[in-house]
C-alpha positions as CSV (number, residue, x, y, z in Angstrom):
1,X,-10.5,-10.1,-39.7
2,X,-10.6,-14.0,-39.0
3,X,-9.6,-15.6,-35.4
4,X,-6.1,-17.7,-35.9
5,X,-7.6,-21.4,-35.5
6,X,-6.4,-23.6,-32.3
7,X,-6.6,-27.1,-31.8
8,X,-6.5,-28.6,-28.4
9,X,-6.3,-32.3,-28.4
10,X,-6.3,-34.5,-25.2
11,X,-6.7,-38.2,-24.8
12,X,-9.7,-38.2,-23.4
13,X,-12.6,-35.8,-22.7
14,X,-12.4,-36.0,-19.0
15,X,-9.0,-34.2,-19.6
16,X,-10.9,-31.3,-21.3
17,X,-13.7,-30.9,-18.9
18,X,-11.8,-31.7,-15.6
19,X,-8.2,-30.5,-15.9
20,X,-8.8,-27.7,-18.5
21,X,-11.8,-26.6,-17.2
22,X,-13.4,-23.6,-18.2
23,X,-9.9,-22.8,-20.3
24,X,-11.5,-23.6,-23.9
25,X,-14.2,-21.1,-23.3
26,X,-12.0,-18.6,-22.5
27,X,-10.0,-19.4,-25.0
28,X,-12.6,-19.3,-27.8
29,X,-12.9,-15.3,-27.5
30,X,-9.8,-14.9,-29.2
31,X,-9.3,-18.2,-31.0
32,X,-11.3,-20.4,-33.6
33,X,-11.3,-23.6,-31.0
34,X,-11.9,-27.0,-31.9
35,X,-11.2,-30.1,-29.6
36,X,-9.9,-33.0,-30.7
37,X,-10.4,-36.2,-28.3
38,X,-11.9,-39.7,-28.0
39,X,-15.6,-40.5,-26.8
40,X,-17.4,-39.0,-29.9
41,X,-20.5,-38.4,-27.8
42,X,-19.2,-37.3,-24.9
43,X,-17.0,-34.7,-27.1
44,X,-19.7,-33.7,-28.8
45,X,-21.6,-32.5,-25.5
46,X,-18.6,-30.8,-24.3
47,X,-18.3,-28.8,-27.3
48,X,-21.5,-27.7,-26.6
49,X,-21.6,-26.9,-23.4
50,X,-18.2,-24.8,-24.4
51,X,-19.5,-23.2,-27.5
52,X,-16.1,-25.1,-29.1
53,X,-15.8,-26.7,-32.3
54,X,-15.0,-30.7,-31.8
55,X,-13.3,-33.2,-33.9
56,X,-13.6,-37.3,-32.6
57,X,-10.5,-39.2,-33.0
58,X,-9.9,-42.2,-31.5
59,X,-7.4,-42.2,-29.4
60,X,-6.8,-45.3,-26.2
61,X,-4.5,-44.8,-23.3
62,X,-2.9,-48.1,-23.8
63,X,0.3,-48.8,-26.0
64,X,-1.9,-49.3,-29.5
65,X,0.3,-48.8,-32.6
66,X,-1.9,-49.6,-35.5
67,X,-4.8,-47.7,-33.7
68,X,-2.1,-45.2,-32.7
69,X,-1.3,-45.1,-36.6
70,X,-4.7,-44.4,-37.8
71,X,-4.9,-41.8,-35.3
72,X,-2.2,-39.7,-36.9
73,X,-3.9,-40.3,-40.6
74,X,-6.7,-39.6,-39.8
75,X,-5.8,-36.5,-37.3
76,X,-3.0,-35.5,-39.8
77,X,-5.7,-34.7,-42.6
78,X,-7.8,-32.6,-40.7
79,X,-5.2,-30.6,-40.2
80,X,-3.8,-30.4,-43.6
81,X,-7.7,-29.4,-44.4
82,X,-8.1,-26.6,-41.9
83,X,-5.0,-25.2,-41.3
84,X,-4.4,-23.9,-37.9
85,X,-1.9,-22.2,-36.3
86,X,-1.6,-23.5,-33.2
87,X,-2.0,-27.1,-32.1
88,X,-1.6,-28.2,-28.5
89,X,-1.8,-31.4,-26.6
90,X,-2.0,-32.9,-23.4
91,X,-1.6,-36.2,-22.2
92,X,1.0,-38.6,-23.5
93,X,-0.9,-40.5,-26.0
94,X,-2.5,-37.1,-27.1
95,X,1.4,-35.4,-27.3
96,X,2.6,-38.4,-29.9
97,X,-0.1,-38.8,-32.0
98,X,-0.7,-34.6,-31.7
99,X,2.6,-33.5,-32.2
100,X,3.3,-35.8,-35.1
101,X,0.3,-35.5,-37.2
102,X,0.6,-31.7,-36.6
103,X,4.5,-31.5,-37.6
104,X,3.7,-33.6,-40.8
105,X,1.1,-31.1,-41.9
106,X,3.1,-28.2,-41.6
107,X,1.3,-26.9,-38.7
108,X,4.0,-23.6,-37.8
109,X,3.2,-23.4,-34.2
110,X,3.0,-27.2,-32.1
111,X,2.8,-26.9,-28.5
112,X,2.8,-30.0,-25.8
113,X,2.1,-29.1,-22.1
114,X,3.6,-32.7,-19.8
115,X,1.3,-32.7,-16.6
116,X,3.1,-35.6,-15.0
117,X,5.5,-38.4,-16.5
118,X,3.4,-41.9,-16.0
119,X,7.2,-43.4,-17.2
120,X,9.0,-42.9,-14.5
121,X,6.7,-46.1,-12.6
122,X,7.5,-48.1,-15.8
123,X,10.8,-50.5,-15.9
124,X,12.2,-52.9,-18.4
125,X,11.1,-52.4,-22.5
126,X,8.8,-50.7,-21.3
127,X,10.1,-48.1,-19.8
128,X,12.3,-47.7,-22.8
129,X,9.8,-47.7,-25.0
130,X,8.1,-44.7,-23.5
131,X,11.5,-42.8,-22.8
132,X,11.4,-43.3,-27.0
133,X,8.0,-42.1,-27.2
134,X,8.5,-39.3,-25.3
135,X,11.9,-37.9,-26.9
136,X,9.8,-38.2,-30.3
137,X,7.0,-36.0,-28.9
138,X,9.5,-33.2,-27.8
139,X,11.1,-33.6,-31.2
140,X,7.8,-32.9,-33.4
141,X,6.8,-30.2,-30.7
142,X,8.2,-26.3,-31.2
143,X,7.9,-25.7,-27.5
144,X,7.0,-27.8,-24.3
145,X,5.2,-26.7,-21.4
146,X,6.2,-28.6,-18.1
147,X,3.3,-27.6,-16.1
148,X,5.5,-27.1,-12.6
149,X,9.4,-26.2,-12.2
150,X,10.1,-30.0,-10.7
151,X,8.5,-31.2,-13.4
152,X,11.2,-29.1,-16.2
153,X,14.0,-30.0,-14.3
154,X,13.0,-33.9,-14.3
155,X,12.5,-33.7,-18.4
156,X,16.0,-32.7,-18.6
157,X,17.4,-34.8,-16.3
158,X,16.2,-37.7,-18.2
159,X,17.9,-35.8,-21.7
160,X,14.3,-35.5,-23.3
161,X,14.9,-32.6,-25.1
162,X,17.0,-29.0,-24.3
163,X,16.2,-26.6,-21.8
164,X,15.4,-24.1,-24.4
165,X,12.5,-26.0,-25.6
166,X,10.7,-25.7,-22.3
167,X,9.2,-23.4,-20.4
168,X,6.9,-23.3,-17.5
169,X,4.2,-21.1,-17.5
170,X,3.6,-18.4,-15.0
171,X,3.7,-20.2,-11.2
172,X,2.8,-23.6,-12.7
173,X,-0.4,-25.9,-13.3
174,X,-2.3,-26.0,-16.6
175,X,-5.6,-24.5,-15.6
176,X,-5.2,-22.9,-12.3
177,X,-7.8,-22.4,-9.9
178,X,-11.6,-20.8,-9.6
179,X,-11.2,-19.7,-6.0
180,X,-14.3,-18.5,-5.8
181,X,-16.1,-22.0,-6.9
182,X,-13.6,-23.4,-4.4
183,X,-14.5,-21.9,-1.3
184,X,-15.4,-23.4,1.7
185,X,-18.2,-19.8,2.0
186,X,-20.7,-22.2,0.0
187,X,-21.2,-24.2,2.6
188,X,-22.9,-23.6,6.3
189,X,-22.1,-25.6,9.3
190,X,-25.3,-27.4,8.9
191,X,-24.9,-28.7,5.5
192,X,-21.7,-30.2,6.1
193,X,-23.6,-31.7,9.4
194,X,-25.7,-33.1,7.4
195,X,-23.0,-34.6,4.3
196,X,-21.4,-36.4,7.5
197,X,-24.7,-37.8,8.6
198,X,-24.9,-39.0,4.9
199,X,-22.0,-40.8,4.5
200,X,-22.0,-42.2,8.6
201,X,-19.1,-40.1,10.0
202,X,-20.0,-39.1,13.6
203,X,-19.7,-35.2,14.2
204,X,-16.5,-35.5,16.0
205,X,-14.3,-37.6,13.8
206,X,-11.1,-35.7,12.7
207,X,-12.0,-36.0,8.5
208,X,-9.2,-36.8,6.2
209,X,-10.2,-37.1,2.8
210,X,-8.1,-38.1,-0.7
211,X,-9.2,-37.0,-4.1
212,X,-8.0,-38.8,-7.4
213,X,-8.7,-42.1,-8.8
214,X,-8.1,-44.9,-6.6
215,X,-5.0,-46.4,-8.1
216,X,-1.5,-47.8,-6.7
217,X,0.6,-44.7,-7.8
218,X,-1.7,-42.3,-6.2
219,X,0.4,-43.7,-3.3
220,X,-3.3,-45.5,-2.0
221,X,-1.3,-48.6,-0.6
222,X,0.9,-46.4,1.8
223,X,-2.1,-44.3,2.4
224,X,-4.6,-47.2,3.5
225,X,-1.5,-48.8,5.5
226,X,-0.9,-45.3,7.2
227,X,-4.5,-45.0,8.5
228,X,-4.8,-48.2,9.2
229,X,-2.3,-48.2,12.3
230,X,-3.3,-44.4,12.8
231,X,-7.0,-45.2,13.4
232,X,-6.1,-48.1,16.0
233,X,-4.7,-45.1,18.4
234,X,-7.0,-42.5,17.4
235,X,-10.2,-44.2,16.8
236,X,-12.4,-40.5,16.2
237,X,-11.3,-40.5,12.8
238,X,-12.0,-41.3,9.4
239,X,-10.4,-41.8,5.9
240,X,-12.7,-40.3,2.8
241,X,-11.1,-41.5,-0.7
242,X,-13.1,-40.1,-3.6
243,X,-12.7,-41.3,-6.4
244,X,-13.1,-44.3,-9.0
245,X,-11.1,-47.4,-8.5
246,X,-9.2,-48.1,-12.3
247,X,-8.8,-51.7,-12.2
248,X,-7.5,-52.1,-15.9
249,X,-4.4,-49.5,-16.0
250,X,-3.2,-49.7,-12.5
251,X,-5.0,-51.2,-9.7
252,X,-4.3,-51.4,-6.0
253,X,-3.5,-54.6,-4.5
254,X,-6.2,-57.1,-3.4
255,X,-5.0,-57.0,0.2
256,X,-5.4,-53.4,0.2
257,X,-8.4,-53.4,-1.6
258,X,-9.9,-56.0,0.9
259,X,-8.7,-53.5,3.5
260,X,-10.4,-50.7,2.4
261,X,-13.4,-52.7,1.9
262,X,-13.4,-53.8,5.2
263,X,-12.8,-50.7,7.3
264,X,-15.1,-49.6,9.1
265,X,-13.5,-46.3,9.4
266,X,-12.4,-46.0,5.5
267,X,-15.5,-44.8,3.3
268,X,-15.3,-44.3,-0.5
269,X,-17.8,-42.5,-2.7
270,X,-17.1,-43.3,-6.1
271,X,-16.3,-40.8,-8.9
272,X,-18.0,-37.6,-8.1
273,X,-19.0,-34.9,-10.5
274,X,-19.2,-32.6,-7.3
275,X,-16.2,-31.9,-4.9
276,X,-16.5,-29.5,-2.9
277,X,-18.9,-30.6,-0.3
278,X,-16.8,-33.7,0.9
279,X,-13.1,-31.1,1.5
280,X,-16.1,-29.1,3.1
281,X,-16.9,-31.6,5.7
282,X,-13.0,-32.4,6.2
283,X,-10.0,-31.8,8.0
284,X,-6.7,-31.7,5.9
285,X,-6.4,-33.7,2.7
286,X,-3.8,-37.1,2.1
287,X,-2.2,-37.2,-1.1
288,X,0.4,-39.6,-1.2
289,X,1.1,-39.7,-4.9
290,X,4.2,-41.1,-6.7
291,X,4.1,-38.6,-9.7
292,X,2.3,-35.7,-10.6
293,X,2.5,-32.7,-13.0
294,X,1.0,-29.9,-10.9
295,X,-1.9,-31.7,-9.3
296,X,-5.3,-30.1,-9.2
297,X,-6.6,-31.6,-6.2
298,X,-4.1,-30.2,-3.8
299,X,-4.8,-26.6,-4.8
300,X,-8.4,-27.2,-4.7
301,X,-7.9,-28.5,-0.7
302,X,-6.0,-25.5,-0.3
303,X,-8.9,-23.2,-1.0
304,X,-11.2,-25.3,0.7
305,X,-8.8,-24.3,3.6
306,X,-7.6,-27.8,4.0
307,X,-3.9,-28.7,5.4
308,X,-2.4,-31.0,3.0
309,X,0.0,-33.7,3.3
310,X,1.4,-34.6,0.0
311,X,4.6,-36.8,-0.7
312,X,8.2,-35.2,-1.8
313,X,7.7,-35.1,-5.3
314,X,7.6,-32.1,-8.5
315,X,4.5,-30.2,-8.0
316,X,3.3,-31.0,-4.6
317,X,6.3,-29.8,-3.1
318,X,5.7,-26.2,-5.0
319,X,2.1,-25.6,-3.8
320,X,2.9,-26.9,-0.3
321,X,5.4,-25.1,1.9
322,X,6.5,-27.6,5.0
323,X,4.7,-26.7,8.2
324,X,3.3,-23.5,6.5
325,X,0.5,-24.6,4.5
326,X,1.0,-28.4,5.0
327,X,3.3,-31.4,5.4
328,X,5.9,-33.5,3.1
329,X,6.8,-36.8,3.8
330,X,9.0,-38.9,1.7
331,X,7.1,-40.6,-1.4
332,X,6.3,-44.8,-1.1
333,X,7.0,-44.1,2.7
334,X,3.7,-45.5,4.9
335,X,5.8,-45.0,8.1
336,X,6.2,-41.2,7.8
337,X,3.1,-40.7,6.0
338,X,1.3,-41.5,9.3
339,X,3.1,-39.9,11.4
340,X,2.9,-36.8,9.6
341,X,-0.6,-37.6,9.8
342,X,-0.8,-38.2,13.6
343,X,1.2,-34.5,13.9
344,X,-2.1,-32.9,12.8
345,X,-4.3,-34.9,15.2
346,X,-1.8,-34.0,17.9
347,X,-0.5,-30.8,17.5
348,X,-3.5,-28.4,17.6
349,X,-1.8,-24.8,17.2
350,X,0.5,-26.3,14.0
351,X,-2.5,-27.5,12.5
352,X,-4.4,-24.3,12.8
353,X,-1.2,-22.4,11.8
354,X,-1.7,-24.0,8.5
355,X,-5.3,-24.3,8.1
356,X,-4.7,-20.9,8.3
357,X,-2.2,-20.4,5.4
358,X,-4.0,-22.6,3.5
359,X,-6.1,-20.2,1.6
360,X,-3.9,-17.3,1.1
361,X,-1.2,-19.7,0.0
362,X,-3.6,-20.0,-3.6
363,X,-4.9,-16.8,-3.4
364,X,-1.8,-15.3,-4.1
365,X,-0.1,-17.7,-6.8
366,X,-3.0,-19.9,-8.6
367,X,-6.0,-17.9,-9.4
368,X,-7.4,-19.5,-12.6
369,X,-7.9,-16.2,-14.6
370,X,-4.1,-15.6,-14.4
371,X,-2.8,-19.0,-15.4
372,X,-5.3,-18.5,-18.4
373,X,-4.0,-14.9,-19.6
374,X,-0.2,-16.0,-19.2
375,X,-1.4,-18.8,-21.6
376,X,-2.8,-16.7,-23.8
377,X,-0.1,-14.2,-23.8
378,X,2.3,-17.6,-24.3
379,X,0.0,-17.9,-27.8
380,X,0.4,-14.7,-29.1
381,X,3.9,-14.3,-28.4
382,X,4.3,-17.4,-30.6
383,X,2.3,-15.6,-33.5
384,X,4.1,-12.8,-33.9
385,X,7.2,-15.2,-34.5
386,X,5.3,-17.0,-37.4
């Protein structure tokens, strides 16, 4: 008996590699999987690694109406020819293109995962346009999966779709976390000391780490301001930023970039494939993002035994329990962020308590295979209805 056909679509292959790492390979045991995305050569290499089929579509992350319509038509023809039972999209552009093409191609099960709403930071005509596209995506979908409970509530509040079309899989997260991989047990004290030495971090420093894109929406302005003030009082502190600058979509201000580049205790590594050593050498995560779906970074840091300072937004405030495995601060508030970071330095008893609870809090709720099994069960449930 042939396996049901499942098409998974993201705007760029990086989302398949990082946000859905390992998931398509797991699902390939039960479904005939095809990964659809842009960047043809990178997509091909991803397919070879995961053992899944691939199909290239020219998708962009910007607003490009003519290119997007061509992408819809290309994907429509592919779906008509291959007749999959399920099309499942991730990321905003892949969502509207994939759901529209699947709807007109007559695909019976059309699923879209929402892992964040970039439109929440947009204003004016752009916000109106993005709202319209979001509603249209959900209209073409048969089911919509916000990857956090808070995100589900926001979607309902914004009136994007009816609540009966929405469901959070498991406890949230699009992919869960491999807690055996993200474990400090892989790193000896000697290795950690070597990593610090390579970066020029004094062994006695308390290290705050940020992992992610260095953009405005991640709260980088507030983080740099908070740390700059904090470091004047606590000189034995370092802020380590692990991730790429994205100057084309959501750049940080020139003034913030100037401080970041010149401050002797603020270090950047650029994009790194392997982030575990940076968690291992750090003492706490700082993640003051403006918006998220269900942030993998906070899961990873927790699994690596780091308490986290996060902003009070959906996803972050579901992973972090205030004063148990981290601290929650108001979004876009550098003063609150500074006070929370100082609390970690000043209150050793609280810091130890949160550190001790960081990994157990993740183990009990977000193990990767549990998330995959919950999604597999959802696929089976939808297939039983056609």
